[in-house]
BALOBA-1460 file (C-alpha; in Angstrom, 3 decimals):
// residues 158
<rec num="1" residu="x" x="175.850" y="-4.699" z="-25.341"/>
<rec num="2" residu="x" x="174.688" y="-5.178" z="-21.757"/>
<rec num="3" residu="x" x="171.198" y="-6.306" z="-20.700"/>
<rec num="4" residu="x" x="170.027" y="-2.672" z="-20.534"/>
<rec num="5" residu="x" x="171.147" y="-2.205" z="-24.075"/>
<rec num="6" residu="x" x="173.847" y="0.336" z="-23.189"/>
<rec num="7" residu="x" x="177.462" y="-0.038" z="-24.107"/>
<rec num="8" residu="x" x="179.789" y="-0.399" z="-21.206"/>
<rec num="9" residu="x" x="181.826" y="2.642" z="-20.223"/>
<rec num="10" residu="x" x="185.406" y="3.117" z="-21.366"/>
<rec num="11" residu="x" x="186.931" y="1.825" z="-17.895"/>
<rec num="12" residu="x" x="184.774" y="-1.436" z="-18.070"/>
<rec num="13" residu="x" x="185.914" y="-2.000" z="-21.758"/>
<rec num="14" residu="x" x="189.598" y="-1.311" z="-20.878"/>
<rec num="15" residu="x" x="189.447" y="-3.626" z="-17.860"/>
<rec num="16" residu="x" x="187.982" y="-6.362" z="-19.954"/>
<rec num="17" residu="x" x="190.640" y="-5.829" z="-22.688"/>
<rec num="18" residu="x" x="193.293" y="-6.363" z="-20.083"/>
<rec num="19" residu="x" x="191.569" y="-9.526" z="-18.815"/>
<rec num="20" residu="x" x="191.310" y="-10.862" z="-22.291"/>
<rec num="21" residu="x" x="195.070" y="-9.948" z="-22.878"/>
<rec num="22" residu="x" x="196.270" y="-11.777" z="-19.879"/>
<rec num="23" residu="x" x="194.275" y="-14.728" z="-20.860"/>
<rec num="24" residu="x" x="195.559" y="-14.600" z="-24.452"/>
<rec num="25" residu="x" x="199.197" y="-14.407" z="-23.190"/>
<rec num="26" residu="x" x="198.603" y="-17.502" z="-21.146"/>
<rec num="27" residu="x" x="197.104" y="-19.316" z="-23.943"/>
<rec num="28" residu="x" x="199.972" y="-18.206" z="-26.352"/>
<rec num="29" residu="x" x="202.525" y="-19.673" z="-23.670"/>
<rec num="30" residu="x" x="200.693" y="-22.836" z="-22.747"/>
<rec num="31" residu="x" x="199.672" y="-23.844" z="-26.262"/>
<rec num="32" residu="x" x="202.724" y="-22.356" z="-28.063"/>
<rec num="33" residu="x" x="200.527" y="-20.292" z="-30.273"/>
<rec num="34" residu="x" x="201.392" y="-17.219" z="-32.201"/>
<rec num="35" residu="x" x="200.115" y="-13.848" z="-31.291"/>
<rec num="36" residu="x" x="198.285" y="-13.322" z="-34.497"/>
<rec num="37" residu="x" x="196.443" y="-16.573" z="-34.185"/>
<rec num="38" residu="x" x="195.537" y="-15.944" z="-30.568"/>
<rec num="39" residu="x" x="194.523" y="-12.384" z="-31.271"/>
<rec num="40" residu="x" x="192.278" y="-13.412" z="-34.030"/>
<rec num="41" residu="x" x="190.639" y="-16.222" z="-31.941"/>
<rec num="42" residu="x" x="189.910" y="-13.800" z="-29.156"/>
<rec num="43" residu="x" x="188.500" y="-11.121" z="-31.464"/>
<rec num="44" residu="x" x="186.430" y="-13.655" z="-33.544"/>
<rec num="45" residu="x" x="185.284" y="-16.143" z="-30.889"/>
<rec num="46" residu="x" x="185.880" y="-14.881" z="-27.165"/>
<rec num="47" residu="x" x="185.280" y="-11.027" z="-26.861"/>
<rec num="48" residu="x" x="181.694" y="-10.134" z="-26.814"/>
<rec num="49" residu="x" x="180.710" y="-13.643" z="-27.970"/>
<rec num="50" residu="x" x="177.939" y="-15.818" z="-27.127"/>
<rec num="51" residu="x" x="179.171" y="-19.064" z="-25.505"/>
<rec num="52" residu="x" x="177.453" y="-21.880" z="-23.478"/>
<rec num="53" residu="x" x="177.376" y="-19.695" z="-20.417"/>
<rec num="54" residu="x" x="175.973" y="-16.697" z="-22.272"/>
<rec num="55" residu="x" x="177.454" y="-13.595" z="-23.732"/>
<rec num="56" residu="x" x="181.060" y="-12.728" z="-22.864"/>
<rec num="57" residu="x" x="182.062" y="-9.191" z="-21.993"/>
<rec num="58" residu="x" x="182.661" y="-6.555" z="-24.548"/>
<rec num="59" residu="x" x="186.199" y="-4.928" z="-24.511"/>
<rec num="60" residu="x" x="188.362" y="-2.302" z="-25.935"/>
<rec num="61" residu="x" x="189.440" y="-4.485" z="-28.882"/>
<rec num="62" residu="x" x="192.183" y="-1.946" z="-29.938"/>
<rec num="63" residu="x" x="193.739" y="-1.938" z="-26.461"/>
<rec num="64" residu="x" x="193.509" y="-5.721" z="-26.309"/>
<rec num="65" residu="x" x="195.417" y="-5.942" z="-29.688"/>
<rec num="66" residu="x" x="197.771" y="-3.357" z="-28.617"/>
<rec num="67" residu="x" x="198.741" y="-5.027" z="-25.416"/>
<rec num="68" residu="x" x="199.524" y="-8.268" z="-27.245"/>
<rec num="69" residu="x" x="201.541" y="-6.555" z="-29.922"/>
<rec num="70" residu="x" x="203.353" y="-4.632" z="-27.453"/>
<rec num="71" residu="x" x="204.265" y="-7.670" z="-25.364"/>
<rec num="72" residu="x" x="205.606" y="-9.350" z="-28.441"/>
<rec num="73" residu="x" x="207.573" y="-6.125" z="-29.343"/>
<rec num="74" residu="x" x="209.006" y="-5.508" z="-26.060"/>
<rec num="75" residu="x" x="208.909" y="-9.028" z="-24.276"/>
<rec num="76" residu="x" x="212.722" y="-9.119" z="-23.635"/>
<rec num="77" residu="x" x="212.791" y="-5.659" z="-22.149"/>
<rec num="78" residu="x" x="209.711" y="-6.511" z="-20.017"/>
<rec num="79" residu="x" x="211.098" y="-9.951" z="-18.820"/>
<rec num="80" residu="x" x="214.403" y="-8.269" z="-17.890"/>
<rec num="81" residu="x" x="212.723" y="-5.558" z="-15.940"/>
<rec num="82" residu="x" x="210.493" y="-8.155" z="-14.320"/>
<rec num="83" residu="x" x="213.605" y="-10.318" z="-13.440"/>
<rec num="84" residu="x" x="215.268" y="-7.391" z="-11.672"/>
<rec num="85" residu="x" x="212.056" y="-6.799" z="-9.699"/>
<rec num="86" residu="x" x="211.892" y="-10.382" z="-8.582"/>
<rec num="87" residu="x" x="214.143" y="-11.978" z="-5.980"/>
<rec num="88" residu="x" x="217.317" y="-13.380" z="-7.621"/>
<rec num="89" residu="x" x="216.261" y="-17.108" z="-7.178"/>
<rec num="90" residu="x" x="212.925" y="-16.410" z="-8.780"/>
<rec num="91" residu="x" x="213.646" y="-15.556" z="-12.401"/>
<rec num="92" residu="x" x="210.456" y="-14.978" z="-14.610"/>
<rec num="93" residu="x" x="210.733" y="-18.415" z="-15.906"/>
<rec num="94" residu="x" x="209.871" y="-19.910" z="-12.367"/>
<rec num="95" residu="x" x="206.906" y="-17.707" z="-11.737"/>
<rec num="96" residu="x" x="203.349" y="-18.999" z="-12.129"/>
<rec num="97" residu="x" x="202.386" y="-18.758" z="-15.796"/>
<rec num="98" residu="x" x="199.239" y="-16.684" z="-14.952"/>
<rec num="99" residu="x" x="201.505" y="-14.105" z="-13.040"/>
<rec num="100" residu="x" x="203.914" y="-14.260" z="-15.844"/>
<rec num="101" residu="x" x="201.071" y="-13.157" z="-18.214"/>
<rec num="102" residu="x" x="200.022" y="-10.354" z="-15.796"/>
<rec num="103" residu="x" x="203.670" y="-9.047" z="-15.532"/>
<rec num="104" residu="x" x="204.015" y="-9.129" z="-19.424"/>
<rec num="105" residu="x" x="200.614" y="-7.383" z="-20.109"/>
<rec num="106" residu="x" x="201.295" y="-4.736" z="-17.445"/>
<rec num="107" residu="x" x="204.817" y="-4.431" z="-18.621"/>
<rec num="108" residu="x" x="203.655" y="-3.730" z="-22.108"/>
<rec num="109" residu="x" x="201.541" y="-0.966" z="-20.993"/>
<rec num="110" residu="x" x="204.484" y="0.401" z="-18.725"/>
<rec num="111" residu="x" x="207.042" y="0.325" z="-21.508"/>
<rec num="112" residu="x" x="204.783" y="2.316" z="-23.904"/>
<rec num="113" residu="x" x="203.552" y="4.779" z="-21.352"/>
<rec num="114" residu="x" x="200.170" y="5.266" z="-22.827"/>
<rec num="115" residu="x" x="198.398" y="4.914" z="-19.433"/>
<rec num="116" residu="x" x="199.514" y="6.280" z="-16.266"/>
<rec num="117" residu="x" x="201.642" y="3.875" z="-14.172"/>
<rec num="118" residu="x" x="199.168" y="3.995" z="-11.184"/>
<rec num="119" residu="x" x="196.315" y="2.962" z="-13.322"/>
<rec num="120" residu="x" x="198.229" y="0.095" z="-14.881"/>
<rec num="121" residu="x" x="199.383" y="-1.117" z="-11.451"/>
<rec num="122" residu="x" x="195.983" y="-0.916" z="-9.884"/>
<rec num="123" residu="x" x="194.236" y="-2.610" z="-12.948"/>
<rec num="124" residu="x" x="196.632" y="-5.547" z="-12.794"/>
<rec num="125" residu="x" x="196.496" y="-5.934" z="-9.103"/>
<rec num="126" residu="x" x="192.762" y="-6.089" z="-9.456"/>
<rec num="127" residu="x" x="192.916" y="-8.672" z="-12.117"/>
<rec num="128" residu="x" x="195.364" y="-10.664" z="-9.867"/>
<rec num="129" residu="x" x="192.751" y="-10.646" z="-7.178"/>
<rec num="130" residu="x" x="190.363" y="-12.240" z="-9.572"/>
<rec num="131" residu="x" x="192.758" y="-14.984" z="-10.477"/>
<rec num="132" residu="x" x="193.908" y="-15.582" z="-6.928"/>
<rec num="133" residu="x" x="191.328" y="-14.561" z="-4.521"/>
<rec num="134" residu="x" x="192.794" y="-16.260" z="-1.471"/>
<rec num="135" residu="x" x="196.384" y="-15.777" z="-2.088"/>
<rec num="136" residu="x" x="199.083" y="-13.392" z="-1.320"/>
<rec num="137" residu="x" x="199.849" y="-12.796" z="-5.073"/>
<rec num="138" residu="x" x="198.240" y="-9.316" z="-5.126"/>
<rec num="139" residu="x" x="200.670" y="-7.911" z="-2.824"/>
<rec num="140" residu="x" x="203.392" y="-9.627" z="-4.805"/>
<rec num="141" residu="x" x="202.168" y="-8.307" z="-8.217"/>
<rec num="142" residu="x" x="201.825" y="-4.674" z="-6.713"/>
<rec num="143" residu="x" x="205.385" y="-4.784" z="-5.400"/>
<rec num="144" residu="x" x="206.757" y="-6.131" z="-8.645"/>
<rec num="145" residu="x" x="204.859" y="-3.848" z="-10.799"/>
<rec num="146" residu="x" x="205.796" y="-0.874" z="-8.799"/>
<rec num="147" residu="x" x="209.477" y="-1.738" z="-9.127"/>
<rec num="148" residu="x" x="209.026" y="-2.253" z="-12.950"/>
<rec num="149" residu="x" x="207.048" y="1.129" z="-13.207"/>
<rec num="150" residu="x" x="210.022" y="2.926" z="-11.422"/>
<rec num="151" residu="x" x="212.418" y="1.361" z="-13.849"/>
<rec num="152" residu="x" x="210.525" y="1.893" z="-17.134"/>
<rec num="153" residu="x" x="208.898" y="5.145" z="-16.130"/>
<rec num="154" residu="x" x="211.078" y="6.782" z="-13.541"/>
<rec num="155" residu="x" x="209.032" y="9.935" z="-12.956"/>
<rec num="156" residu="x" x="205.717" y="8.285" z="-13.259"/>
<rec num="157" residu="x" x="204.976" y="7.432" z="-9.606"/>
<rec num="158" residu="x" x="206.226" y="10.728" z="-7.928"/>
């Protein structure tokens, strides 16, 4: 709940789920932890939890879990689509791990097609701005996700 006692709207909950998914994917890679372990940790201790800085944001936990599960299920396809969208000398393995998590989370949503491509792209570009407020990463992410969306959902951006 928010300070006013109202539950955040659906868009706010979805945005928070996407942020948590990017953080969880980063943690999975950095710490070599399983999807199940990280998902449980986020659901039990991070999403809508009280920590030393106060309460954390509520999120659409079903969307959060679905993104993580879909990344695991479709990671090879997502990474291949991302590699094709990147410059040849910059395979996904050489990309900043935060950006890699962004590409994978967004890619999971683009593979499944549950949300419109334009929504997915704009949400993850906005998240990238939060992680890299001074950088050119947002334009880079926008271009790569646009390419991935055109490959995975050819009719989605017309």
